[in-house]
C-alpha positions as CSV (number, residue, x, y, z in Angstrom):
1,X,5.1,3.1,-19.5
2,X,2.7,0.6,-20.5
3,X,5.2,-2.1,-20.5
4,X,5.8,-1.3,-17.1
5,X,2.0,-1.7,-15.6
6,X,2.2,-5.4,-17.7
7,X,5.0,-6.3,-15.9
8,X,3.7,-5.9,-12.8
9,X,0.6,-7.1,-13.5
10,X,2.2,-10.3,-14.4
11,X,4.4,-10.1,-10.9
12,X,1.1,-9.8,-9.2
13,X,-0.2,-12.9,-10.9
14,X,3.1,-14.9,-10.4
15,X,3.3,-14.1,-6.8
16,X,-0.1,-14.3,-6.0
17,X,-1.7,-17.5,-7.5
18,X,-4.8,-17.1,-5.7
19,X,-5.4,-14.2,-3.4
20,X,-8.0,-16.6,-1.6
21,X,-6.0,-19.2,0.6
22,X,-8.7,-21.0,2.8
23,X,-11.4,-23.9,1.6
24,X,-14.6,-23.0,2.6
25,X,-18.3,-23.7,0.9
26,X,-21.0,-21.4,2.1
27,X,-24.9,-21.6,0.9
28,X,-26.0,-18.6,2.5
29,X,-29.9,-17.0,2.0
30,X,-30.2,-12.9,2.0
31,X,-33.5,-11.3,2.7
32,X,-33.2,-7.8,2.6
33,X,-36.2,-5.5,3.1
34,X,-36.7,-1.9,1.8
35,X,-34.7,-2.4,-0.8
36,X,-35.5,-2.0,-4.7
37,X,-32.1,-3.7,-6.5
38,X,-33.2,-6.9,-8.1
39,X,-29.1,-7.5,-8.2
40,X,-27.2,-7.1,-5.0
41,X,-23.1,-8.3,-4.9
42,X,-21.4,-10.3,-2.7
43,X,-17.8,-8.8,-1.7
44,X,-15.0,-9.8,0.5
45,X,-11.2,-8.7,1.8
46,X,-7.9,-10.6,1.3
47,X,-4.8,-8.2,2.8
48,X,-5.7,-5.0,0.5
49,X,-7.9,-6.2,-1.7
50,X,-11.6,-6.0,-1.3
51,X,-13.3,-7.9,-4.3
52,X,-16.5,-9.0,-5.8
53,X,-17.0,-12.5,-5.5
54,X,-20.5,-12.9,-6.7
55,X,-23.4,-11.5,-8.2
56,X,-26.7,-12.6,-6.9
57,X,-29.9,-11.7,-8.8
58,X,-32.8,-11.9,-6.7
59,X,-35.0,-14.8,-6.9
60,X,-38.8,-15.2,-7.0
61,X,-39.5,-15.3,-3.0
62,X,-37.3,-12.0,-2.9
63,X,-34.2,-13.4,-1.7
64,X,-30.8,-13.6,-2.6
65,X,-28.8,-17.1,-2.6
66,X,-25.2,-17.1,-2.4
67,X,-24.0,-21.0,-3.2
68,X,-20.0,-20.5,-3.6
69,X,-16.2,-22.7,-3.0
70,X,-13.2,-21.7,-2.0
71,X,-14.1,-18.9,0.3
72,X,-11.5,-17.3,2.8
73,X,-12.9,-16.9,6.3
74,X,-13.6,-14.0,7.4
75,X,-15.4,-10.5,6.4
76,X,-18.1,-10.4,3.5
77,X,-20.0,-7.8,2.4
78,X,-23.3,-7.1,1.0
79,X,-23.2,-4.3,-1.8
80,X,-25.7,-2.8,-4.4
81,X,-24.1,-0.6,-7.4
82,X,-23.8,2.5,-5.0
83,X,-22.8,1.5,-1.9
84,X,-22.0,-1.3,0.7
85,X,-25.4,-2.4,2.8
86,X,-23.7,-4.3,5.4
87,X,-21.3,-6.8,6.4
88,X,-21.6,-10.3,8.0
89,X,-18.9,-12.9,8.5
90,X,-17.7,-16.1,6.6
91,X,-16.9,-18.3,9.5
92,X,-17.9,-21.5,10.7
93,X,-21.4,-22.4,9.5
94,X,-21.2,-23.2,6.1
95,X,-25.1,-22.9,5.6
96,X,-27.1,-20.1,7.3
97,X,-29.4,-17.4,6.4
98,X,-29.3,-13.6,7.1
99,X,-32.8,-11.6,7.1
100,X,-32.5,-7.9,8.0
101,X,-34.0,-4.8,7.2
102,X,-32.7,-0.9,7.1
103,X,-33.0,-0.3,10.6
104,X,-30.9,-3.1,11.8
105,X,-33.8,-5.4,13.1
106,X,-32.5,-8.9,11.9
107,X,-32.8,-12.4,12.4
108,X,-30.6,-15.0,11.9
109,X,-30.8,-18.9,11.2
110,X,-27.7,-21.3,11.2
111,X,-25.0,-19.3,12.4
112,X,-24.4,-18.2,15.8
113,X,-21.4,-16.6,14.8
114,X,-23.2,-13.6,12.5
115,X,-25.8,-14.0,15.4
116,X,-23.3,-12.6,18.0
117,X,-21.7,-10.4,14.9
118,X,-25.3,-9.0,13.9
119,X,-26.0,-8.2,17.7
120,X,-22.7,-6.2,18.4
121,X,-22.7,-4.6,14.9
122,X,-27.0,-3.3,15.8
123,X,-26.1,-2.0,19.3
124,X,-22.9,-0.1,18.1
125,X,-24.8,1.2,15.1
126,X,-27.5,2.4,17.3
127,X,-25.0,3.9,20.2
128,X,-23.1,5.6,17.4
129,X,-26.3,7.4,15.8
130,X,-27.7,8.4,19.5
131,X,-23.8,9.8,20.2
132,X,-23.9,11.6,16.9
133,X,-27.1,13.1,17.6
134,X,-26.4,14.2,21.6
135,X,-23.6,16.0,20.1
136,X,-24.7,17.8,17.6
137,X,-27.4,18.7,20.2
138,X,-25.4,19.9,22.4
139,X,-23.2,21.5,20.0
140,X,-25.9,23.6,18.4
141,X,-27.5,24.6,22.2
142,X,-24.2,25.4,24.1
143,X,-24.4,29.0,23.8
144,X,-28.1,28.8,24.6
145,X,-30.1,29.2,28.1
146,X,-30.7,25.2,27.9
147,X,-30.1,23.2,31.0
148,X,-27.7,20.3,28.7
149,X,-27.1,18.4,32.2
150,X,-29.8,15.7,32.0
151,X,-28.6,14.9,28.2
152,X,-25.0,14.4,29.0
153,X,-25.8,12.4,32.4
154,X,-28.1,10.3,29.9
155,X,-25.9,10.1,27.4
156,X,-22.8,9.0,29.4
157,X,-25.4,6.3,30.9
158,X,-25.4,4.9,27.6
159,X,-22.1,4.9,26.9
160,X,-21.1,3.0,29.9
161,X,-23.9,1.1,29.0
162,X,-22.6,0.5,26.0
163,X,-18.7,-0.4,27.2
164,X,-20.0,-2.9,29.6
165,X,-21.4,-4.8,26.8
166,X,-18.5,-4.7,24.6
167,X,-16.5,-5.9,27.9
168,X,-18.6,-8.6,28.4
169,X,-19.0,-9.7,24.5
170,X,-15.0,-10.2,24.7
171,X,-14.9,-12.1,27.7
172,X,-17.8,-14.2,27.1
173,X,-16.8,-14.8,23.0
174,X,-13.2,-14.8,23.0
175,X,-12.8,-16.6,19.9
176,X,-15.5,-14.6,18.3
177,X,-13.9,-12.8,15.0
178,X,-15.1,-9.5,16.5
179,X,-13.2,-9.9,19.7
180,X,-9.7,-10.5,17.4
181,X,-10.8,-8.4,15.1
182,X,-11.0,-5.4,18.2
183,X,-8.3,-7.2,20.0
184,X,-5.8,-7.0,17.3
185,X,-6.3,-2.9,16.8
186,X,-4.9,-2.2,20.4
187,X,-1.7,-0.9,20.9
188,X,1.1,-2.7,22.9
189,X,0.4,-1.1,26.9
190,X,3.2,1.6,27.3
191,X,5.6,1.2,30.5
192,X,5.1,4.7,33.1
193,X,9.2,4.9,32.5
194,X,8.2,6.3,28.9
195,X,6.1,8.9,30.3
196,X,7.0,12.4,31.9
197,X,3.8,13.5,33.2
198,X,1.1,12.5,30.9
199,X,2.9,12.6,28.2
200,X,6.1,10.8,26.3
201,X,9.3,11.8,27.9
202,X,10.7,13.8,24.5
203,X,14.5,12.8,25.5
204,X,13.0,8.6,25.5
205,X,11.8,9.3,22.1
206,X,13.7,6.9,19.8
207,X,13.8,4.1,22.9
208,X,9.4,4.7,22.8
209,X,9.3,4.4,19.5
210,X,11.2,1.2,19.2
211,X,9.8,-0.1,21.6
212,X,6.2,0.6,20.1
213,X,7.2,-1.1,16.7
214,X,8.7,-4.3,18.3
215,X,5.8,-4.6,20.6
216,X,3.0,-3.5,17.9
217,X,1.7,-7.4,17.1
218,X,1.6,-8.6,20.9
219,X,-2.3,-8.3,20.4
220,X,-2.7,-9.9,17.0
221,X,-3.6,-13.4,16.9
222,X,-1.3,-14.8,13.9
223,X,-3.0,-18.2,14.5
224,X,-6.1,-17.1,13.3
225,X,-6.0,-16.9,9.5
226,X,-9.7,-15.2,9.5
227,X,-8.1,-11.6,10.4
228,X,-6.3,-11.7,6.5
229,X,-9.7,-11.2,5.4
230,X,-10.5,-8.2,7.1
231,X,-10.0,-4.6,6.7
232,X,-7.9,-4.3,9.7
233,X,-4.6,-6.7,9.3
234,X,-3.5,-4.6,6.0
235,X,-4.2,-1.2,8.4
236,X,-1.8,-2.5,10.6
237,X,0.4,-3.7,8.4
238,X,0.9,-0.7,6.6
239,X,0.9,1.5,9.9
240,X,3.6,-1.1,11.0
241,X,6.1,-0.6,7.4
242,X,5.1,3.0,6.9
243,X,5.1,4.8,9.9
244,X,6.6,3.2,12.5
245,X,10.0,2.2,10.5
246,X,12.6,4.2,9.3
247,X,11.8,5.0,5.4
248,X,15.5,3.4,4.2
249,X,15.6,0.3,2.2
250,X,17.9,-1.7,4.9
251,X,14.9,-0.7,7.9
252,X,12.4,-1.8,5.9
253,X,13.9,-5.2,5.3
254,X,14.7,-5.6,9.0
255,X,11.3,-4.4,9.7
256,X,9.6,-7.3,7.4
257,X,12.1,-9.8,8.7
258,X,11.2,-9.0,12.2
259,X,7.4,-9.6,11.4
260,X,7.5,-12.6,9.1
261,X,9.6,-14.0,11.9
262,X,7.2,-12.9,14.6
263,X,4.1,-14.4,12.3
264,X,6.3,-18.0,11.7
265,X,6.9,-18.4,15.3
266,X,3.1,-17.8,15.9
267,X,1.8,-20.3,13.3
268,X,0.6,-16.8,10.9
269,X,2.5,-18.7,7.6
270,X,-0.2,-16.9,5.7
271,X,0.3,-13.7,7.1
272,X,4.1,-14.2,6.8
273,X,3.8,-15.1,3.0
274,X,1.3,-12.3,2.5
275,X,3.8,-9.4,3.9
276,X,6.4,-10.7,2.0
277,X,4.8,-11.1,-1.3
278,X,3.0,-7.9,-1.5
279,X,5.9,-5.6,-0.3
280,X,8.1,-7.6,-3.0
281,X,5.3,-7.1,-6.0
282,X,4.5,-3.2,-5.3
283,X,8.8,-2.5,-5.5
284,X,9.7,-4.8,-7.9
285,X,10.9,-3.4,-11.5
286,X,9.2,0.0,-10.1
287,X,11.4,2.7,-11.4
288,X,11.6,5.0,-8.7
289,X,14.6,5.3,-6.4
290,X,12.2,4.8,-3.1
291,X,11.1,1.3,-4.6
292,X,14.1,0.2,-5.8
293,X,15.9,0.8,-2.4
294,X,12.8,-0.8,-0.5
295,X,13.4,-3.9,-2.9
296,X,16.9,-4.6,-2.1
297,X,16.4,-3.8,1.4
298,X,13.9,-7.2,1.6
299,X,15.7,-8.9,-0.7
300,X,19.0,-8.3,1.1
301,X,17.0,-9.0,4.8
302,X,13.9,-11.2,4.0
303,X,14.1,-13.4,1.2
304,X,16.1,-16.9,1.6
305,X,15.3,-20.5,1.6
306,X,14.9,-20.8,5.4
307,X,12.7,-17.4,5.5
308,X,10.6,-17.3,2.5
309,X,10.3,-21.4,1.9
310,X,7.4,-20.7,0.0
311,X,9.7,-18.8,-2.7
312,X,10.4,-21.3,-5.0
313,X,15.1,-21.7,-5.4
314,X,15.0,-20.5,-8.8
315,X,12.8,-17.5,-8.0
316,X,15.2,-16.2,-5.1
317,X,18.2,-16.4,-7.6
318,X,16.4,-14.1,-10.1
319,X,15.4,-12.0,-7.1
320,X,18.9,-11.6,-5.8
321,X,19.9,-11.1,-9.3
322,X,17.5,-8.1,-9.9
323,X,18.7,-7.1,-6.7
324,X,22.1,-7.0,-7.6
325,X,21.6,-4.9,-10.9
326,X,20.0,-2.0,-9.0
327,X,22.1,-2.0,-6.3
328,X,24.7,0.2,-7.8
329,X,22.4,2.6,-9.4
330,X,21.1,3.1,-6.0
331,X,20.9,6.8,-4.2
332,X,23.9,7.6,-2.7
333,X,26.1,4.9,-5.3
334,X,28.5,7.1,-8.0
335,X,26.9,7.3,-11.5
336,X,29.0,5.5,-14.6
337,X,30.9,8.2,-16.6
338,X,28.9,8.3,-19.5
339,X,30.8,9.0,-23.0
340,X,28.0,9.7,-26.2
341,X,28.0,12.0,-29.2
342,X,25.6,14.1,-30.6
343,X,23.8,13.8,-33.8
344,X,27.0,16.2,-35.5
345,X,29.4,13.8,-34.2
346,X,30.4,16.1,-31.0
347,X,31.6,13.5,-27.9
348,X,30.2,14.8,-24.4
349,X,31.4,13.1,-21.0
350,X,29.7,13.2,-18.2
351,X,31.7,13.6,-15.2
352,X,32.8,16.9,-18.2
353,X,29.6,18.6,-17.0
354,X,30.9,20.7,-14.0
355,X,27.0,21.1,-12.1
356,X,26.2,21.4,-8.9
357,X,22.9,19.0,-10.1
358,X,22.7,16.7,-13.5
359,X,19.8,15.6,-14.2
360,X,20.7,12.4,-16.8
361,X,17.8,11.7,-19.2
362,X,17.1,8.8,-21.3
363,X,14.3,9.5,-23.8
364,X,13.4,8.4,-27.2
365,X,12.1,10.4,-30.2
366,X,9.3,8.6,-30.9
367,X,8.3,7.9,-27.1
368,X,4.7,9.4,-26.9
369,X,5.4,9.4,-23.0
370,X,8.4,11.2,-22.9
371,X,6.4,14.0,-24.3
372,X,3.8,14.3,-21.8
373,X,4.8,17.3,-19.4
374,X,7.5,18.0,-21.3
375,X,7.2,21.3,-21.8
376,X,6.8,21.6,-18.1
377,X,10.6,20.0,-17.8
378,X,11.3,22.6,-20.3
379,X,10.3,25.6,-18.4
380,X,12.4,24.3,-15.3
381,X,15.2,24.4,-17.0
382,X,14.7,27.6,-18.7
383,X,14.3,29.3,-15.3
384,X,15.7,27.4,-13.2
385,X,19.3,25.9,-14.4
386,X,21.2,29.2,-13.3
387,X,19.2,29.3,-10.0
388,X,20.0,25.8,-8.6
389,X,23.2,25.5,-11.0
390,X,22.0,22.6,-12.9
391,X,22.7,20.8,-16.0
392,X,20.3,17.9,-18.6
393,X,22.6,15.1,-20.0
394,X,20.1,13.5,-22.6
395,X,20.6,10.6,-24.1
396,X,17.9,9.7,-27.1
397,X,18.0,6.1,-27.7
398,X,15.3,5.8,-30.4
399,X,16.8,3.1,-32.5
400,X,15.1,5.2,-35.7
401,X,17.5,7.6,-36.7
402,X,15.3,9.3,-39.5
403,X,12.6,9.9,-36.0
404,X,15.5,11.7,-33.7
405,X,16.7,13.6,-36.9
406,X,12.9,14.9,-37.5
407,X,12.7,15.7,-33.8
408,X,15.9,17.6,-33.8
409,X,15.1,19.5,-36.4
410,X,10.9,20.0,-35.1
411,X,12.0,20.5,-31.3
412,X,15.4,21.4,-30.7
413,X,16.8,20.9,-26.5
414,X,18.5,23.8,-25.0
415,X,20.5,21.5,-23.0
416,X,22.9,18.9,-24.2
417,X,21.5,15.8,-26.5
418,X,23.3,12.6,-27.5
419,X,22.4,9.5,-29.7
420,X,22.5,5.8,-29.1
421,X,20.5,2.8,-28.1
422,X,19.3,0.7,-25.5
423,X,21.9,-2.0,-26.8
424,X,24.9,0.4,-26.8
425,X,24.3,1.5,-23.3
426,X,23.7,-2.1,-22.3
427,X,26.9,-2.7,-23.7
428,X,29.4,-0.1,-22.4
429,X,27.6,0.8,-18.9
430,X,25.9,-2.2,-18.4
431,X,22.7,0.2,-18.4
432,X,19.6,-1.7,-18.8
433,X,17.4,1.3,-20.3
434,X,14.1,-0.9,-21.5
435,X,11.5,1.8,-21.3
436,X,12.1,6.0,-21.4
437,X,11.7,8.5,-19.9
438,X,14.2,7.4,-17.3
439,X,16.0,9.9,-15.6
440,X,18.7,10.3,-12.9
441,X,19.4,13.2,-10.3
442,X,23.1,13.7,-9.9
443,X,24.8,15.6,-7.2
444,X,27.9,17.6,-7.9
445,X,30.3,14.5,-7.7
446,X,27.9,12.5,-9.9
447,X,26.7,10.5,-6.8
448,X,23.0,9.4,-7.3
449,X,20.3,11.9,-5.8
450,X,17.1,10.7,-7.2
451,X,15.8,8.2,-10.1
452,X,12.2,8.2,-11.6
453,X,10.7,8.1,-14.6
454,X,8.5,11.3,-14.3
455,X,10.2,15.4,-14.9
456,X,8.4,16.6,-12.0
457,X,10.3,14.1,-9.3
458,X,13.5,16.3,-10.6
459,X,12.2,19.5,-10.3
460,X,10.8,18.5,-7.1
461,X,13.7,17.1,-5.0
462,X,16.0,19.4,-6.2
463,X,13.4,22.6,-4.8
464,X,13.0,20.1,-2.0
465,X,16.9,19.8,-1.3
466,X,17.8,23.6,-2.1
467,X,14.9,24.8,0.6
468,X,16.7,22.9,3.4
């Protein structure tokens, strides 16, 4: 299992040569009243990653000074060891100062973008805190003989004032990052014909979902690369792929292709590059059917010299080879008819197992991770093999025969146990079993239902199917 982690980490390093693409040098002085910390941390965001870019020690005058090159424009955060104290912007002004206390009294020198940002955040913080207090007060006193009308009137007046402040801010500063972030989060405007009264017409659900997904990025400015260094881009991307897209490999690939085409159309190459590399990385070499289907779908639909020119031709070829190797082992595909011998020389053919379900279980006698949660798997087999009509067809792939003999003597399984090794399995069946445990769940026709390196997935899948 550790080998899998190492592979994934190497892929991340390969596909993301640097998390920071833009090249800006900053000299920022922070003075924070009301804290005793002698050290603060400066964080930033890129896509789904928030990370520390510098550790600042308090100067003799009580300030913290950041001097740093190669920082992507976007959001920054000042934090101590316990929490984030406040956010600020890495924007056009390279040199500026921030003086602030814990009540959001602040002074910005040398950066209009941050002055406006702090003005907005202060107004938002004060309104939200007051809103919380008012709602709690009303909730506590709703059933008491207290006239709450004046409080609600004052709150509604303040609320209208804050909304007006927001609208004027967005109108007066359309290029400000705060405005761009808010606009990026806006959902597409829904045409009236989708509604039945105030609700979406259920007879038009499929059409509505398609409209919503294909127009989901209407308010996102792909030409503004600052948004990738905020929390909002990745949140929106995750919703688009994981919630607005059918969770099948081909559909995921198609949605990602549409996103890439849209981003490139509107000068958003950085967003396209990030999205493709991110979803390739998290799904590549991940031994779960869910990830394998996604990986193949993305390679088939998205990866090409035309759509992803930032991926080298040699790497494109590698990805396509990997996808083709995985393709025969995706759910719905016929699993190969294994034929191996046990330690006594008796031959067992996989296709001779006449059960509703068959779990093909590759393991190694000397494998530590194979022993994790093994007792629960054995218990599931003993208690449910007859109820759910399944059998386990297991193959010990340990190269050390003595290890296998010792394990068989000390821990005999009740299911079918055969002996081979990864080289033989590769030569005979073109199956690469690099790491164990590795399990495939098959139906009665020996078609693949699921693939995972953990026992619990087999149990959960069978129980889930049987509940239907």
